[in-house]
N, C-alpha and C positions, 0 to 999 in steps of 0.2 A: 623815206616814204613820202609820197605826195598824192594829192587828189587832183585829177584833171576832169573837169566837167564840161560837157557840151550840152547846153540847155536850149530849149525852145525851138528845136528843128521843126519847121512847119511844112505840112504836106496836105495835099488834097488827094485822097485815095479812095478806092472802091472796096473797102472791107465791110463785111457785115453778114449776118446770118440771113437776113431778109432780102429778097430779090430787089426791092426798092433801094436798099442801101448799096447793093452791088451795082445797080444801074446809075443811080444819082450820085453816089459818092458822098464824101463829107470831109470835114476838117479834122486833122490829127496833129498832135504835138508829141515829139519824142525828146526825152531827156536821158542823158547817159552820164554815168559817174564811174570813173576808173581810178583805182588805186594802183600806183606803180612807183617804182624807185626812179625818181627824176633828178637825183643828185648829179649824175654825170652830165646830163643835158643842161642843168642849171650852171654847172661849172664851165662847160665847154662851148655853150651856145650852139650845139649841134642838133639839128632836127632829127637826125637818124637815131639819136639816143633817147627819144621820147615818143609820144603818141602824135601822129599827124592828124590834126583836126579835119583836114580836107578829106583824108581817107575815111575817117569815121563818118563824115557827112555822106560821102558817096556810097559807101556800103549800106548805110541806113536808107538812103534814097532808093537804091536798087531793091531792097527788101520791101519798102513801102509801095513800090510799083507792082509787086507781085500780089495779086488778089488773094484774100483769105476770108474765111467766114468769121474767124475769131481773132481778136486782137491778142489773145494769149499766144496764139500760133505765131503771129507777126513778131511779138516781143521775143519769143524764144529764138526765132530765126536771126534776129538782129544780135542778140546776146551770143549765139553760137558763132556768127561771122566775126564778131569782134574778138572773141577768144581765139579763133582760128588765126586771125590776122596778127594778133598780139598775144602770143602764148605766155609772155613774161608778166602779164598783168596779175597782180595779187588778188584783186577783187573787181567785179564789174556789176553795176546795177543799171538796168534799162527800164524806163517807164514809157509806155505808149498810152496816150490819152486820146479818147474819142470825144469830140465836142458835139453837143446837142444830140445825144443818142435818141433814137426813136422810142421814147417811153411815154407812158400816159401821164405826163406831168412835166413841170419845168425842171430840167436837169442840165446844168452847165456842161458837165463832162463826167465821164467814167474813165478809169484807167486800170491798167494791169502793170504790175512791177515784178520783175524777176531779178534775182542776183545769184552770183556764183563766185 
């Protein structure tokens, strides 16, 4: 069993409940953690036996480009797409962080994290 992490994927997206957020957009970070058997890939040096980071980035990018009101929804879409692409995963955890949320105070970020 191994852990493959793809951390700090940066996006400028237009998610948000308020119209201003949907128009102006904002900075988001996505972190993904996948538990999977990587023994064969480690032994054979064969990319097809493991998780392709480029594919993870691309499917995350595609989901981040689709507007949503809630980051909960975006996070679930990313998780579902990863599970669909890699059904052999034992466990997946996805975190979507929204930087500088429009709150009445100084808040660096908020995030939603889902796992399956």
